[in-house]
GUPAMI-724007 format. One record per atom (N, C-alpha, C): residue number from 1; y, z, x; atom name; residue in three letters. Coordinates in steps of 0.1 Angstrom, whole numbers, plus 5000, padded with zeros to 4 digits. Example, Ala and Ser with C-alpha at 12.3 -4.5 7.8 and 13.67 -1.06 7.14 Angstrom:
BEGIN
   n    Y    Z    X atom res
   1 4943 5078 5132    N ALA
   1 4955 5078 5123   CA ALA
   1 4967 5078 5132    C ALA
   2 4978 5071 5128    N SER
   2 4989 5071 5137   CA SER
   2 5000 5079 5129    C SER
This chain:
BEGIN
   n    Y    Z    X atom res
   1 4809 4968 5115    N MET
   1 4807 4969 5129   CA MET
   1 4799 4958 5134    C MET
   2 4788 4955 5127    N LEU
   2 4779 4944 5131   CA LEU
   2 4786 4930 5130    C LEU
   3 4794 4929 5119    N TYR
   3 4802 4917 5116   CA TYR
   3 4812 4915 5128    C TYR
   4 4819 4926 5131    N ARG
   4 4829 4924 5142   CA ARG
   4 4823 4920 5156    C ARG
   5 4812 4927 5159    N ASN
   5 4805 4924 5171   CA ASN
   5 4800 4910 5171    C ASN
   6 4794 4905 5160    N SER
   6 4789 4891 5160   CA SER
   6 4801 4882 5161    C SER
   7 4812 4885 5155    N CYS
   7 4824 4876 5156   CA CYS
   7 4828 4876 5171    C CYS
   8 4829 4888 5178    N ASN
   8 4833 4888 5192   CA ASN
   8 4823 4880 5201    C ASN
   9 4810 4881 5198    N ILE
   9 4801 4874 5206   CA ILE
   9 4802 4859 5203    C ILE
  10 4804 4855 5191    N THR
  10 4806 4841 5188   CA THR
  10 4818 4836 5195    C THR
  11 4829 4843 5194    N ARG
  11 4842 4839 5201   CA ARG
  11 4840 4838 5216    C ARG
  12 4832 4847 5221    N LEU
  12 4830 4847 5236   CA LEU
  12 4821 4835 5240    C LEU
  13 4811 4833 5232    N LEU
  13 4802 4821 5235   CA LEU
  13 4810 4808 5233    C LEU
  14 4818 4807 5223    N TYR
  14 4826 4795 5221   CA TYR
  14 4836 4793 5233    C TYR
  15 4842 4803 5238    N ARG
  15 4851 4802 5249   CA ARG
  15 4844 4798 5261    C ARG
  16 4833 4805 5264    N LYS
  16 4825 4801 5276   CA LYS
  16 4820 4787 5276    C LYS
  17 4815 4782 5264    N SER
  17 4810 4769 5263   CA SER
  17 4821 4759 5265    C SER
  18 4834 4762 5260    N CYS
  18 4845 4753 5262   CA CYS
  18 4849 4753 5277    C CYS
  19 4849 4764 5283    N ASN
  19 4852 4764 5298   CA ASN
  19 4842 4757 5306    C ASN
  20 4829 4759 5302    N LEU
  20 4818 4751 5309   CA LEU
  20 4819 4736 5307    C LEU
  21 4822 4732 5295    N THR
  21 4824 4718 5292   CA THR
  21 4836 4712 5300    C THR
  22 4847 4719 5300    N ARG
  22 4858 4715 5308   CA ARG
  22 4855 4714 5323    C ARG
  23 4847 4724 5328    N LEU
  23 4844 4724 5342   CA LEU
  23 4835 4712 5345    C LEU
  24 4825 4710 5337    N LEU
  24 4816 4698 5339   CA LEU
  24 4823 4685 5338    C LEU
  25 4832 4684 5329    N TYR
  25 4840 4672 5328   CA TYR
  25 4848 4669 5341    C TYR
  26 4855 4680 5345    N ARG
  26 4863 4678 5357   CA ARG
  26 4855 4675 5369    C ARG
  27 4843 4681 5370    N GLU
  27 4834 4679 5382   CA GLU
  27 4829 4665 5381    C GLU
  28 4825 4660 5369    N SER
  28 4819 4646 5368   CA SER
  28 4831 4636 5371    C SER
  29 4843 4639 5367    N CYS
  29 4854 4630 5371   CA CYS
  29 4856 4629 5385    C CYS
  30 4856 4641 5392    N ASN
  30 4857 4641 5406   CA ASN
  30 4846 4634 5413    C ASN
  31 4834 4636 5408    N LEU
  31 4823 4629 5414   CA LEU
  31 4824 4614 5412    C LEU
  32 4828 4609 5401    N THR
  32 4829 4595 5398   CA THR
  32 4840 4589 5407    C THR
  33 4851 4596 5408    N ARG
  33 4862 4592 5417   CA ARG
  33 4857 4590 5432    C ARG
  34 4850 4600 5436    N LEU
  34 4845 4600 5450   CA LEU
  34 4835 4588 5452    C LEU
  35 4826 4587 5442    N LEU
  35 4816 4576 5443   CA LEU
  35 4824 4562 5444    C LEU
  36 4834 4561 5435    N TYR
  36 4841 4548 5435   CA TYR
  36 4848 4546 5448    C TYR
  37 4854 4557 5453    N LYS
  37 4862 4555 5466   CA LYS
  37 4852 4551 5478    C LYS
  38 4841 4558 5478    N GLU
  38 4831 4556 5488   CA GLU
  38 4825 4542 5487    C GLU
  39 4822 4537 5475    N SER
  39 4817 4524 5473   CA SER
  39 4827 4513 5477    C SER
  40 4840 4516 5474    N PHE
  40 4850 4507 5478   CA PHE
  40 4852 4506 5493    C PHE
  41 4851 4518 5499    N ASN
  41 4852 4518 5514   CA ASN
  41 4840 4511 5520    C ASN
  42 4828 4513 5515    N LEU
  42 4816 4506 5520   CA LEU
  42 4818 4491 5518    C LEU
  43 4823 4487 5506    N THR
  43 4824 4472 5504   CA THR
  43 4834 4466 5514    C THR
  44 4845 4474 5516    N ARG
  44 4855 4469 5526   CA ARG
  44 4850 4468 5539    C ARG
  45 4842 4478 5543    N LEU
  45 4835 4478 5557   CA LEU
  45 4825 4467 5558    C LEU
  46 4817 4464 5548    N LEU
  46 4808 4453 5549   CA LEU
  46 4815 4440 5550    C LEU
  47 4825 4438 5542    N TYR
  47 4833 4426 5542   CA TYR
  47 4839 4423 5556    C TYR
  48 4846 4434 5561    N THR
  48 4852 4433 5574   CA THR
  48 4842 4430 5585    C THR
  49 4831 4437 5584    N GLY
  49 4820 4435 5594   CA GLY
  49 4815 4421 5594    C GLY
  50 4812 4416 5581    N SER
  50 4807 4402 5581   CA SER
  50 4817 4392 5585    C SER
  51 4830 4394 5583    N CYS
  51 4840 4385 5587   CA CYS
  51 4841 4385 5602    C CYS
  52 4841 4397 5608    N ASN
  52 4841 4398 5623   CA ASN
  52 4829 4392 5629    C ASN
  53 4817 4393 5623    N LEU
  53 4805 4387 5628   CA LEU
  53 4806 4372 5627    C LEU
  54 4811 4367 5616    N THR
  54 4812 4352 5614   CA THR
  54 4822 4347 5625    C THR
  55 4833 4354 5627    N ARG
  55 4842 4349 5636   CA ARG
  55 4837 4349 5650    C ARG
  56 4829 4360 5654    N LEU
  56 4823 4361 5667   CA LEU
  56 4812 4349 5669    C LEU
  57 4804 4347 5658    N LEU
  57 4794 4336 5659   CA LEU
  57 4801 4323 5661    C LEU
  58 4812 4320 5654    N TYR
  58 4819 4308 5655   CA TYR
  58 4825 4306 5669    C TYR
  59 4831 4317 5674    N ARG
  59 4837 4316 5687   CA ARG
  59 4826 4313 5698    C ARG
  60 4814 4320 5697    N LYS
  60 4804 4318 5706   CA LYS
  60 4798 4304 5706    C LYS
  61 4797 4299 5693    N SER
  61 4791 4285 5692   CA SER
  61 4801 4275 5697    C SER
  62 4814 4278 5696    N CYS
  62 4825 4268 5701   CA CYS
  62 4824 4269 5716    C CYS
  63 4823 4281 5722    N ASN
  63 4822 4282 5736   CA ASN
  63 4809 4276 5742    C ASN
  64 4798 4277 5735    N LEU
  64 4786 4271 5739   CA LEU
  64 4787 4256 5738    C LEU
  65 4793 4251 5728    N THR
  65 4795 4236 5726   CA THR
  65 4804 4231 5738    C THR
  66 4814 4238 5741    N ARG
  66 4824 4234 5751   CA ARG
  66 4816 4234 5764    C ARG
  67 4808 4244 5766    N LEU
  67 4801 4245 5779   CA LEU
  67 4791 4234 5781    C LEU
  68 4785 4229 5770    N MET
  68 4776 4218 5771   CA MET
  68 4784 4205 5774    C MET
């Protein structure tokens, strides 16, 4: 009886730990994917913003030079 119960408990713990490990792995993969996507979006936004700012400054300096 004790042997059977300890086997059942061991089996249950093993199954639960496997499920937990699988869940943690899946969640960490999702988090990593999300962080990668967000950092990529932020990088693209910063690049586009700096290009637009450079273009605007160039245009303004050209207009100012033309005005002088």
